[in-house]
N, C-alpha and C positions, 0 to 999 in steps of 0.2 A: 094236823093235831099235834104231832111231835114238835113242830116249830113253835106252836103256841105255848106248849108246856116248857120248852127251853126258855122262851121269853119271860114267862111267869117266874121261873126259877131265878133268872138273872135279876128281875125286879125285887124278888123277895130278899136277896142277899145284897142289894144295892146299899152303899154306905150313906146315901142321901136320905134325909128324913122325908123329903118330898115324895120319894118313891117307896115309902114304907107300906107294906101290906098289913092290914089289920090282923092282929093275932099272931104275927110272925115276929122273930127276934132279929134286930139289926146287927150287922157284924161289927159296927163301930159305934163309939159313944156319940151322942149328939153334940153339935158344935155349941160351945158356950158363948154367951154374949161378948165375953172378953176377946175370944178368938176372932169373932166377926168384926169387932171394933178395931182390933190390931190390923187385920187385913185391910180394912177401909183406910186406916191411917197410913199404912205402907203404900197403898195405891195412890193416895193423895200426895204423899211426899214424892213418889216417883214422878207424878205429873208435874209437880212444882219444880223438880230438878230439870225435867225436860224443857219446861217453859223457860227456866232461867238460862239453860244452855242456848236455846234458840234466840232468846233475847240478847245474850252476849254476842252470839254470832252476827245478829242483825246490827248491833252496835259497831262491831269490828268492821263489817262490810261498809256501813255508812262512813266510818272513819277513813277507810281506804279510798272511798270515792271522793271524800272531801280532800284528802291528801293529794290525790291525783289532780283534781281541779286546781288546788293551790299550787302544785308544782308546775302545771302548764302556765298558769298566770304569772308566776314568779320567775321561772327559769326558761320557759318555752320547751321543756323536755320532761320526760318521765323515765323511770327505770323499768327494765323488763321484769324485775322481781315484783314490783308493785302491780304492774299490769297482769302478770300471771296470777297473782293472789286474787285479784278481783275476778278474773276469768274462772278460776277454780271454785270460788265461792258461788258464782252464777251456775256453774255446772252442778255443784252440790245441791243447791236449792231447786234446780230444775226450772229456773226463771229465765225467760228470754228478754227481759228488760235490759236496758242499757246496751243493746246491740250496736246502735249507732256510735256510742262513745267508744266501745271496744274497737270497732273497725277503724275509726279515725285515729286511734292511738297506735296503729300498726305501721305507720309511715315515718315521716321525718321527725315525729316526736320521740323517736328512739334512735338518736344519733350514735349511741354506743353499741348498737346491734348491727351486724352486717345486713345488707339489703336482702340477700337471699333468705336469711333467717327471718327477717321481718315479713317477707312475703309468705313464707311457709306458715308463720303465725297467723297472718290475716286469713289465709285459706282455712286454717284449722278453726279459727273463731267463726268464720262464715258457715262452715259445715256443721259445727257443733250446735250453734244457736238455731240453725235450721232444723236439726233433729229435735231440739227442745220446743219447737213450734213457733219460732219467730216468723212474723209476717213481714216480709221485706217489701218496702215501697221504693220509689225512685230515689229518695235520699240515701237509702242503704246502698243501692247500686252505684250512685255517684260517689259515695264514700269509698267503695271498693275500687272504682276506677281511679280515683285520686291516689289511693295507696299504691296501686299498680304503677302509676306514673312516678310517684316519689321513690319507689323501690326499683325503678327501671326494669320492670318485669315485661317481657315480650309476650304480647297477646294479640289476638285478632279482634280489632274493633267491630268488624261486621258480625263475627260470631258472638261477641258480647251483646250487641244490639239484638241479635236474634234470640239470645238467651232471655233478655228482658221481655221481648215480645211473647216468648213462650210462657213466661210467668205472668202474662197479662199486665205488665208494667210499662207504661208509656214513657220513653225518654223525653227529657225536657231540654231547655236551652242551656243547661249546665252539662248535660251528658255529651252533647255533640262536640263542644270544644275539646273535652277530654279525649274523645275518640280520635279527633283530628290530630291531637298532639302525638298520639301513638303512631298514626299512619294516615297520610293524606290519600284519600280514595274518593273517586267520583261517586262511588256508591253512597258514601256517607253524606257528601254534599247533596246528592239527589234525595237521600232520605230526609235531610233537613228541609229541603224545598217541599217535599210531599207532606210534611207535617206542619208546614208554615212556621218553622222555628226561626226566630229573628237572627240576623247576622249581627252579633254583638262584638264588643271590643275583644272579648275572650276568643271569639272565633277568628278574628283577624290575627291575634297573637299566635294562635295555633297554626295559622297559615304561614306566618313568618318562620316559625320553627320547622314546619314541614317542608317548605321550599328549601330552606338552608340545608337540612339534613339530606335532601334529595340532590344536593349539589347545585342548586339554582339560587345563589346568594343574591343575584340582581333582582329576581322576582320577589325575594324576601324583603329587600330594601324598598321596593316599589309599593309594598303593601301599605306603607304610611300614606302615600298619595291616594291610593284607592280608598283608604279610610276617610280621608278628608273629603273626597268626592262623594262618599256615602253619608256625609254629615256627621261622622264620628271622629272626634278629636283624639289623637294619641295621648295616652296617659303615661305616668312614670312606668307602669307595668309593661306598656308597649315598648318603651325605649330599653327597658331591661331585657326584654325578650330579644330585641335586635342586637343589643350588646352581647348577649350570650351566643347569638348566631355568629357574630364576628369573632368572638372569643374561641369558639370551637375551631375556627379556621386559622386562628393566630394572627388576625389582621388588626394590629394595634392602631394603625393610622385611622382606619375606619371606626374603630372604637372611640378614639379621641374625637373624631368629627361627630359621632352620635352623641357623645357627652355634651359637646358644645351645642348641638341642635336641641338637646333636652333643656339646657339652661336657657337658650334663646326662647324656647316655647314655654318658659316658666314652669317646667316640670322638674323640680328639684329632686334629685335622687338621694335617698337616705342611706345611712351606713348599711342597713339591712339589704338594700338593693345592691350596693357595691359588693357585699359579701357573697351574694348569689353569683356575681360575675367571677369573683375569686375562685369559688368552688368549681365553676364551669371551666375556667382556665386550668386548674389543677387536674381535673378529670380528663381534659383534652391533651394533657402533656405540654401545655404552653406556660410552664413555670417562669420563663424568662420575662413574661409580661406582668407577673403578679406584683412585683414591687411598685410598679406604676399605679396599680389599683389600690394597694395598701396605703400609699401616700395620699390618696383622695379620701380616706376615712377621716371623719371629723370628730369622732368620739362623742357622739350625741348621747342623750339620756337613753339608758338601756343598752349601751354598747357592750358592756361586760358580759351579760348573759347571752347576747346574740353571738359575740365573738367566741365565747366558750363552746356554744353549740357548733359553731363552724369548725373550731379546732377538733372537737370530738368526731365530727363527720369526716374530716380530713384524715385523722389518724385511723379511723375505722376502715377507710377506703385506701389506706396505704400511702398517704401523702404527709408523713410526719414532719418533714423538713418545712413544708409550707405552713403547717400548723405551728411549728416552733417560731417561724418568722412572725406570724401573727401574734403569738404569745408575748413576744418581746415588745409589742406596741401597747400592751395593757397599761393604762395610766396608773392604776393602783399599784402595779408592780414597781413603778418608778417613784412612788411616794414614800418618803421617809417616815411618815406618820402612821402607816398601815403595816399590818403583818405581811411581810413580803413572801412568806412561805405558803400562804393559803391558796392563791390562785395558781401557783405552779404545781401544786399537789395534784389537781385533777388531771393535768397534762401527763405527769410522770406515771400516775396510777394507770391511766388508760393505755399508755405505751406498753406497760408491762402486761396488761390484760390482753392486748392485741398481739402479743408475741413479737414486738418490735425487736430488731436485731440488737444484740448486746452492745456492739460498737456504737450504735446510734444513741442508745440510752445513756451510756457512759459519757458520750460527747455532750449530750444535753445537760447532764448533771454538772459536768465541769464548767460549761459555759454559763449556766445559771449562777453558779457560785462565783465565777470570775467577775460577772457583771453585778454581783451583789443583789441578785434577784431571788435567791433562795439561800437560807442559812444552813440547811442540812439536807441537801438534795440526795446525797448518796445514802444516808441513813434512812430517809423516808422511802426511797425507791426500793431499798433492800427489804423494808418491812412489807411493802406491797408485794414484792416478789415472793417472799416467804408465805404470805397469806394466800396468794394465788398458786403457790408451789410452781413458780416459773422463774427461771434464771437465778434461783436462790444461791446455789453453790458458786456459780460464776461471779455473781455480784459480791458475794462475801470475799472472794479473792481480790476483787477490785477495791472493795472497801479497805481491806488490809493494806493494799498497795498505796492507798491514800493516807496511810498512817492513822486510820480511824480504828477504834477498838471493835473487835469481833467477840461477842460475849457468848457464853454457853447456851443461854436461852434462845439465841438466834436459831439454834438447830432443832428446837422442839417441834416446829411444824414438819421438818423433814423426818423426825423420828416417830411421828404419830402413826403413820400407816404401817411401817414395819412392826411397831408395837402391837397394833390391832391384830396383825396377821401372825404374831409370835414368830417373826422372821429373824432368826439370829444372823443369817448371812446379810440380810438387809441392814441390820444395825451395824454390823462390823464393816462391811464393804463400803456402804454408802456414807455412813455418818461418822463412825469412829476414825476411819482413815482420813476422811476429809477434815475432821477436827484436828487430828495430829499434824496434817500438812500445813494447816493454818496456825499451828502453835497454840491451840485452844485446849485446855484441860477440862474435862467434864466436872462440874461442881457437884455438891452433895445432892441437890434436888434433881439434877439431870440424871445422875447415876441411879438414884432410888426410884424415880418415877418412870423413866423412859428406857433405860439400858438394862439394869439388872433383872427386871421382871421377865425378860424373854429367855433367860438362861435357866437350865434345869436345876442348877444348884449354885450356891455362892462360890464354891470352889471353882466351878467351870467359868463363872463370870470373872473371878480374879485372875485365873490363868490366861483368859483371853485379853483382859486389860493389860496384863504384864507384857504380852507379846505384841499387841497392836498399839495400845495407847501409852506403853511404857509407864504404867502406874504400878508402883511398888506395893507389895503386900504389907510392908512395914510403913506405908505412907500414913502420916498422922490422920489424914482424912478418913482412911479406911479403918483406923483404930478407934474412932470415936464411938462411944457407946450408943448415943442416939441414932447414929447411922446404922449400927448393927441391928438395932431394934427395928428400924424402918425397913431394912433389907428383909428381915424375917417376915414382916407383914406383907411386903410386896411379893415375896417369893411363895 
């Protein structure tokens, strides 16, 4: 009974008109029609804003997908930034669509990203999309297999096939050659036979690679005869596979014979095929044979984007000199009618991003200018170094030695972090001393924006400037009224 009385008391004093007890007084005034209408309008506006935000996000996602597709078609590569943007959008929306696109993008389409990082990204995409409910079929597993091979990831093919079986996904004629490329195993061959999977050209190519890496180059070469006996004619891909096998061994004579055999069989190799062989030679440490292959490049249509991707891959994997040799063959660089600085820029920027030794970077800059292949290689490389905050101070010294101007705003990227941390020692030790050694005086904007705000007072700043940068208190620059006002604002 007491509980019922308490409930009645609560209903009696409820502010809602719907809970009013006849004969009782409500604690609050009734809601007016204006209040109700205002609430409805506010709710409607909130819904409209949410709908607009979702619509804008969908448009941005579609734009990113379109840009990724366009980049692949136009250049044969994508950037990690764009890929991660799409991946984060998918994670935010909770959609598992485009899983195949994301997986395929984690391999050779990222030539500027190290292989280990690419493989980590592929595994992250695989696990995350699986959490979001993606239903993987054989195409997804084949895409992951291909990415493993492109990234030279060591894995057990038998374990991978077992994983597919556990997921109730049946391997197909594409899965088996990928597994054979990783490791030739009688178990895999037996698996193919038990599943009645056809022995395709891809399987024969995988056997060539497998025998070669197992040290049996003769068996690898004999695969071509076995193919013909099985009624399968070798294609350009088969000859490229055999060229790579000989390239890993450094057997130039056998490579020449294979090229002649391909021509006799009317299997013309394209520039893209020769570039695969160049990459194989570089990774195998057989750089002495690379000039022979470079001479065979015919500069076919599409040569520039393919060669750029090869250069990026070579730099990423630590073969900058080979990439530079290839860069000098670019036909556009040798043309007087084109901007000679554009194509060299991608090379210099990636060298900086990959922490290439300063001595090499300086040599590349000098040679590009001596060959008239770049009009401002040192200045451009310095801008890349300052942007990436790598080699900045060292390159500024080199630029000074080349009798090129070093300007105060070059130091702004170096001053940004100490400014954020309010680090006086960082400003003094890293930047002001460096500027003094290079004979650069901070200008008005540098002082007001990057240097003076970290000091507790104007007097302390002027005292430090006198001692470190030799800036006099009576300097006309410090006496300017606008400067004093700006200092007060920043301090």
